DONU-791803 format. One record per residue: residue in one letter; y, x, z of N, C-alpha, C in turn. Coordinates in Angstrom, 2 decimals. Atoms other than C-alpha are relative to their C-alpha. Example, Ala and Ser with C-alpha at 12.3 -4.5 7.8 and 13.67 -1.06 7.14 Angstrom:
<A; <-1.19; 0.89; 0.00>; <-4.50; 12.30; 7.80>; <1.20; 0.90; 0.00>>
<S; <-1.19; -0.82; -0.06>; <-1.06; 13.67; 7.14>; <1.09; -0.77; 0.73>>
REM end
This chain:
<M; <-1.04; 1.12; 0.20>; <0.01; -0.10; -0.03>; <1.32; 1.13; 0.11>>
<Q; <-1.25; -0.99; 0.18>; <3.43; 1.43; -0.86>; <1.21; -1.07; 0.84>>
<Y; <-1.17; 0.67; -0.83>; <6.34; 0.48; 1.60>; <1.35; 0.41; -0.48>>
<E; <-1.11; 0.12; 0.57>; <9.72; -0.26; 0.70>; <0.99; 1.35; 0.57>>
<P; <-0.70; -1.31; -0.46>; <11.92; 3.39; 0.91>; <1.43; -0.73; 0.48>>
<T; <-1.20; 0.41; -0.72>; <14.64; 3.19; 3.35>; <0.99; 1.36; 0.39>>
<L; <-0.78; -1.45; -0.59>; <15.60; 6.90; 3.84>; <0.38; 0.97; -1.16>>
<S; <-0.31; -0.90; 0.99>; <17.31; 9.38; 1.62>; <-0.50; 1.21; 0.01>>
<R; <0.53; -1.21; -0.01>; <16.09; 12.94; 0.81>; <0.13; 0.70; 1.41>>
<D; <-0.50; -0.64; -1.01>; <18.14; 14.50; 3.47>; <-0.46; -0.81; 1.35>>
<E; <0.49; 0.74; -1.28>; <16.87; 11.70; 6.17>; <-1.33; 0.29; 0.11>>
<L; <1.58; -0.25; -0.14>; <13.35; 12.23; 5.31>; <-0.41; 1.39; 0.85>>
<I; <0.32; -1.17; -0.21>; <13.36; 15.94; 5.79>; <0.66; 0.29; 1.68>>
<D; <-0.62; 0.00; -1.34>; <15.76; 15.54; 9.00>; <-1.26; -0.73; 1.05>>
<I; <1.00; 0.60; -0.87>; <13.18; 13.29; 10.75>; <-1.34; 0.69; 0.30>>
<A; <1.29; -0.71; -0.15>; <10.14; 15.35; 9.84>; <0.20; 1.38; 0.87>>
<T; <-0.21; -1.66; -0.51>; <11.49; 19.11; 10.65>; <1.03; -0.13; 1.26>>
<I; <-0.76; -0.02; -1.43>; <14.32; 18.18; 13.26>; <-0.40; -0.86; 1.30>>
<K; <0.11; 1.00; -0.84>; <13.69; 14.76; 14.88>; <-1.55; 0.17; 0.73>>
<Y; <1.24; -0.10; -0.52>; <10.02; 15.32; 14.97>; <-0.57; 1.42; 0.62>>
<F; <0.29; -1.40; -0.61>; <9.16; 19.13; 15.20>; <0.82; 0.66; 0.96>>
<G; <-0.79; -0.71; -1.06>; <12.28; 20.05; 17.03>; <-0.27; -0.57; 1.36>>
<N; <0.18; 0.39; -1.28>; <11.53; 17.71; 19.74>; <-1.45; 0.26; 0.53>>
<V; <1.25; -0.50; -0.52>; <7.95; 18.75; 19.68>; <0.01; 1.49; 0.60>>
<D; <-0.42; -1.34; -0.30>; <9.13; 22.25; 20.23>; <0.64; -0.08; 1.21>>
<A; <-0.65; 0.27; -1.50>; <11.31; 21.08; 22.96>; <-0.53; -0.55; 1.05>>
<K; <0.61; 0.72; -1.06>; <8.68; 19.24; 24.58>; <0.47; -1.30; 0.24>>
<N; <-0.70; 1.26; -0.24>; <10.58; 16.06; 24.31>; <-0.66; -1.01; -0.61>>
<I; <1.37; 0.91; 0.55>; <7.52; 13.87; 23.80>; <0.76; -1.31; -0.49>>
<D; <-0.34; 1.44; 0.24>; <9.56; 10.48; 24.12>; <1.05; 0.17; -1.41>>
<A; <-0.63; 0.01; 1.35>; <11.83; 11.61; 21.12>; <-0.79; 0.13; -1.11>>
<A; <0.80; -0.21; 1.31>; <9.13; 12.76; 19.03>; <-0.74; -1.29; -0.21>>
<I; <0.81; 1.09; 0.00>; <7.11; 9.68; 19.80>; <0.76; -1.09; -0.75>>
<A; <-0.93; 0.64; 0.90>; <10.12; 7.85; 18.47>; <0.11; -0.20; -1.59>>
<C; <0.26; -0.09; 1.46>; <9.54; 8.91; 14.98>; <-0.96; -0.77; -0.64>>
<F; <0.91; 1.01; 0.37>; <6.54; 6.72; 14.78>; <0.06; -1.36; 0.16>>
<N; <0.14; 1.22; 0.13>; <5.67; 3.27; 14.12>; <-1.01; -0.15; 1.01>>
<D; <1.01; 0.46; -1.13>; <3.67; 1.29; 16.97>; <-1.40; 0.46; -0.79>>
<E; <1.36; 0.02; 0.30>; <0.48; 1.35; 14.73>; <-0.22; 1.25; -1.12>>
<A; <0.08; -1.16; 0.85>; <1.00; 4.68; 13.05>; <-1.28; 0.72; 0.07>>
<L; <1.30; -0.70; -0.15>; <-2.04; 6.96; 12.23>; <0.49; 1.33; -0.43>>
<F; <-0.16; -1.62; -0.10>; <-2.14; 10.65; 12.75>; <-1.07; 0.49; -0.36>>
<C; <1.59; -0.68; 0.21>; <-5.13; 12.52; 11.10>; <0.23; 1.38; -0.14>>
<V; <-0.02; -1.61; 0.32>; <-5.89; 16.28; 11.17>; <-1.19; -0.03; -1.23>>
<Q; <0.81; 0.04; 1.16>; <-7.61; 16.23; 7.70>; <-1.06; 1.23; 0.17>>
<T; <1.03; -1.15; 0.14>; <-9.24; 19.71; 8.22>; <-0.79; 0.00; 1.24>>
<A; <0.81; -0.20; -1.24>; <-10.80; 18.87; 11.60>; <-0.66; -1.56; -0.09>>
<F; <0.76; 1.67; -0.21>; <-11.92; 14.98; 10.77>; <0.53; -0.57; 1.12>>
<T; <-0.34; 0.83; -1.11>; <-9.82; 13.57; 13.47>; <1.16; -0.88; -0.28>>
<R; <-1.15; 1.12; 0.31>; <-7.48; 10.91; 13.90>; <0.44; -0.75; 1.47>>
<H; <-0.74; 0.89; -1.03>; <-5.03; 9.09; 16.28>; <0.55; -1.14; -0.37>>
<A; <-0.78; 1.36; 0.59>; <-4.12; 5.48; 15.86>; <0.63; -0.40; 1.10>>
<G; <-0.76; 0.42; -0.66>; <-1.37; 4.13; 17.42>; <0.96; 0.93; 0.60>>
<K; <-1.07; -0.91; -0.89>; <1.72; 5.46; 19.60>; <-0.69; 0.59; 1.31>>
<A; <0.59; -0.72; -1.14>; <-0.34; 5.82; 22.74>; <-0.97; 1.10; -0.07>>
<S; <0.60; -1.15; 0.21>; <-2.96; 7.91; 21.19>; <0.76; 1.22; -0.44>>
<I; <-0.91; -1.11; 0.54>; <-0.40; 10.01; 19.53>; <0.67; 0.52; 1.03>>
<R; <-1.06; -0.59; -1.36>; <1.74; 10.28; 22.81>; <-1.17; 1.00; 0.64>>
<R; <1.25; -0.80; -0.83>; <-1.72; 11.58; 24.74>; <-0.30; 1.14; -0.82>>
<M; <0.76; -1.46; 0.66>; <-2.57; 14.19; 21.85>; <1.33; 0.92; 0.28>>
<L; <-1.06; -0.78; -0.23>; <1.32; 15.19; 22.00>; <0.26; 0.57; 1.22>>
<E; <-0.06; -0.47; -1.41>; <1.30; 15.71; 25.78>; <-0.89; 1.05; 0.17>>
<D; <1.06; -0.90; 0.02>; <-1.90; 17.46; 25.60>; <0.48; 1.29; -0.64>>
<F; <-0.45; -1.30; 0.76>; <-0.72; 20.01; 22.96>; <1.17; 0.85; 0.41>>
<T; <-1.20; -0.76; -0.71>; <2.55; 20.69; 24.49>; <-0.06; 0.55; 1.58>>
<G; <0.47; -0.42; -1.47>; <1.00; 21.13; 28.09>; <-0.74; 1.20; -0.41>>
<S; <0.69; -1.24; 0.29>; <-1.17; 23.80; 26.49>; <0.52; 1.11; -0.13>>
<Y; <-0.48; -1.15; 0.32>; <1.21; 26.20; 25.62>; <1.40; 0.29; 0.53>>
<A; <-1.17; -0.17; -0.65>; <4.25; 27.83; 27.26>; <1.22; -0.35; -0.99>>
<A; <-1.23; 0.08; 0.69>; <6.42; 27.92; 24.14>; <-0.86; -0.46; -1.65>>
<I; <0.44; 0.00; 1.29>; <5.82; 26.53; 20.62>; <1.36; -0.23; -1.09>>
<V; <-1.19; 0.07; 0.93>; <7.87; 26.88; 17.47>; <-0.45; -0.40; -1.24>>
<H; <0.27; 0.44; 1.58>; <7.61; 25.20; 13.87>; <1.06; 0.60; -0.75>>
<K; <-0.98; -0.63; 0.71>; <9.52; 27.27; 11.45>; <-0.29; 0.31; -1.66>>
<D; <0.05; -0.45; 1.44>; <10.15; 28.36; 7.71>; <-0.44; -1.23; -0.76>>
<F; <0.56; 1.21; 0.82>; <9.80; 24.67; 6.39>; <0.23; 0.27; -1.51>>
<A; <-0.17; 0.22; 1.23>; <9.30; 24.32; 2.66>; <-0.31; -1.39; -0.19>>
<C; <0.34; 1.27; 0.18>; <9.66; 20.69; 2.00>; <0.02; -0.41; -1.53>>
<T; <0.26; 0.61; 1.06>; <8.63; 18.58; -0.93>; <0.38; -1.48; 0.22>>
<V; <-0.46; 1.17; -0.66>; <10.30; 15.15; -0.90>; <-0.16; -1.20; -1.16>>
<D; <-0.06; 1.33; 1.01>; <9.48; 11.83; -2.78>; <0.78; -1.24; 0.59>>
<E; <-1.30; 0.84; -0.64>; <12.84; 9.86; -1.91>; <-0.57; -1.36; -0.59>>
<K; <0.13; 1.43; 0.81>; <11.76; 6.90; -4.56>; <-1.26; -0.80; 1.04>>
<N; <1.21; 0.44; -0.89>; <8.20; 6.41; -2.29>; <0.19; 0.12; 1.37>>
<G; <-0.16; -0.08; -1.59>; <9.55; 7.37; 1.18>; <-1.05; 0.96; 0.64>>
<R; <0.94; -1.02; -0.36>; <7.20; 10.52; 1.39>; <0.51; 1.45; 0.34>>
<V; <-0.45; -1.45; 0.18>; <7.81; 14.09; 2.36>; <-1.31; 0.69; 0.56>>
<T; <1.16; -0.94; -0.12>; <5.45; 17.10; 2.56>; <0.70; 1.28; 0.55>>
<A; <-0.65; -1.19; -0.50>; <6.38; 20.19; 4.67>; <-1.25; 1.12; 0.21>>
<S; <0.90; -1.35; -0.50>; <4.57; 23.72; 4.72>; <0.63; 0.78; 0.92>>
<F; <-0.77; -0.76; -1.07>; <5.43; 25.84; 7.76>; <-0.94; 0.95; 0.55>>
<E; <0.41; -0.80; -1.00>; <4.72; 28.31; 10.24>; <0.02; -0.48; 1.48>>
<A; <0.01; 0.50; -1.45>; <3.65; 27.09; 13.80>; <-0.50; 1.55; 0.82>>
<V; <0.41; -1.08; -0.82>; <3.77; 29.94; 16.36>; <0.11; -0.58; 1.65>>
<L; <0.45; 0.63; -1.41>; <2.01; 28.92; 19.88>; <-0.02; 1.29; 0.77>>
<T; <0.13; -1.11; -0.92>; <2.59; 31.17; 22.81>; <-0.93; -0.75; 1.27>>
<G; <0.75; 0.74; -0.74>; <-0.03; 30.41; 25.21>; <0.23; 0.41; 1.66>>
<H; <-0.60; -0.38; -1.43>; <0.56; 30.56; 29.15>; <-0.22; 1.20; 0.54>>
<D; <0.44; -1.59; -0.13>; <-1.02; 34.05; 29.10>; <0.92; 1.01; -0.78>>
<G; <-0.56; -0.81; 0.89>; <1.28; 35.29; 26.64>; <-0.34; 0.16; -1.35>>
<G; <0.58; -0.41; 1.35>; <-0.96; 35.58; 23.64>; <0.60; -1.12; -0.88>>
<I; <-0.48; 0.84; 0.91>; <0.16; 34.14; 20.42>; <-0.83; -0.43; -1.13>>
<T; <0.93; 0.49; 1.18>; <-1.48; 32.03; 17.86>; <0.86; -0.46; -1.07>>
<R; <-0.65; 0.34; 1.15>; <-0.01; 31.58; 14.45>; <-0.86; -0.95; -0.96>>
<F; <0.32; 1.01; 1.26>; <-0.62; 28.54; 11.79>; <0.86; 0.11; -1.00>>
<Y; <-0.81; 0.34; 1.33>; <0.39; 28.09; 8.30>; <-0.63; -1.27; -0.46>>
<N; <0.65; 1.19; 0.16>; <-0.17; 24.50; 8.01>; <1.16; -0.86; -1.02>>
<T; <-0.53; 0.64; 0.94>; <0.94; 21.86; 5.64>; <0.06; -1.73; 0.60>>
<N; <-0.06; 1.20; -0.22>; <1.96; 18.23; 6.76>; <0.40; -1.16; -0.88>>
<F; <-0.43; 1.12; 0.75>; <2.26; 14.89; 4.79>; <0.47; -1.04; 0.77>>
<W; <-0.35; 1.19; -0.88>; <4.25; 12.06; 6.10>; <0.45; -1.15; -1.19>>
<R; <-0.18; 1.20; 0.59>; <4.41; 8.53; 4.82>; <0.70; -1.13; 1.01>>
<F; <-0.88; 0.63; -0.84>; <7.23; 6.39; 6.05>; <0.02; -1.80; -0.23>>
<R; <-0.60; 1.59; 0.11>; <7.84; 2.53; 6.83>; <1.02; -0.23; 0.79>>
<D; <-1.25; 0.36; -0.89>; <11.00; 1.10; 7.83>; <0.55; 1.39; 0.81>>
<G; <-0.71; -1.12; -0.42>; <12.42; 4.66; 8.57>; <-0.80; 0.97; 1.12>>
<K; <0.78; -0.86; -0.89>; <9.49; 5.82; 10.73>; <-1.44; 0.45; -0.34>>
<F; <1.09; -0.35; 0.51>; <6.31; 7.60; 10.39>; <-1.14; -1.11; -0.08>>
<Q; <1.10; 0.93; -0.18>; <3.47; 5.18; 9.37>; <-1.24; 0.97; -0.17>>
<E; <1.17; -1.03; 0.15>; <1.03; 8.15; 8.35>; <0.20; 1.33; -0.11>>
<V; <-0.19; -1.56; -0.01>; <0.69; 11.70; 8.98>; <-1.30; 0.55; -0.38>>
<Y; <1.31; -0.52; 0.25>; <-1.83; 13.83; 7.47>; <0.37; 1.41; 0.07>>
<V; <-0.37; -1.45; -0.19>; <-2.03; 17.50; 8.71>; <-1.26; 0.75; -0.51>>
<Y; <1.07; -0.81; 0.42>; <-3.79; 20.26; 7.24>; <0.04; 1.47; 0.63>>
<F; <-0.11; -0.94; -1.16>; <-4.51; 23.23; 9.80>; <-0.79; 1.27; -0.79>>
<S; <0.30; -1.15; 0.60>; <-4.85; 26.82; 8.59>; <-1.28; 0.84; 0.97>>
<G; <0.91; -0.24; -0.81>; <-7.24; 27.22; 11.67>; <-0.60; -0.98; 0.70>>
<A; <0.50; 0.87; -0.43>; <-8.74; 25.57; 14.25>; <0.88; -1.19; 0.58>>
<N; <-0.91; 1.12; -0.32>; <-7.34; 21.99; 15.41>; <0.39; 0.11; 1.47>>
<V; <-0.41; -0.19; -1.49>; <-5.26; 22.24; 18.45>; <0.62; -1.42; 0.13>>
<L; <-0.52; 1.49; -0.08>; <-4.08; 18.54; 18.00>; <-1.28; -0.95; 0.57>>
<V; <1.31; 0.95; -0.26>; <-7.17; 16.91; 19.85>; <0.41; -0.97; 1.13>>
REM end
């Protein structure tokens, strides 16, 4: 199903990279979860896992952010389909463990929007899934 597009190119990039990832990095879960529709679907394609609905996505984000001392998503390369309300971003994720160890991922996310919020998110990890 295709949803009526409501956001501009710049708005699509902003919600994905700043409003979502910026708040995940700041461990501001309420602001990050506000990017999702109530019945959103979050799938990690490379691990065959899915989180359906805000409660499940919130729990996943709380577990993820609590597992690391610091999280940084950076160097975004975005491709936007403004006409259909979709954006893709390839990026580096740098996770600093509580023991100081560093884990790096080079991931790609695909977002599909409905009414200005994430309806579907598909994640492709370069390594093991940390979003469980």
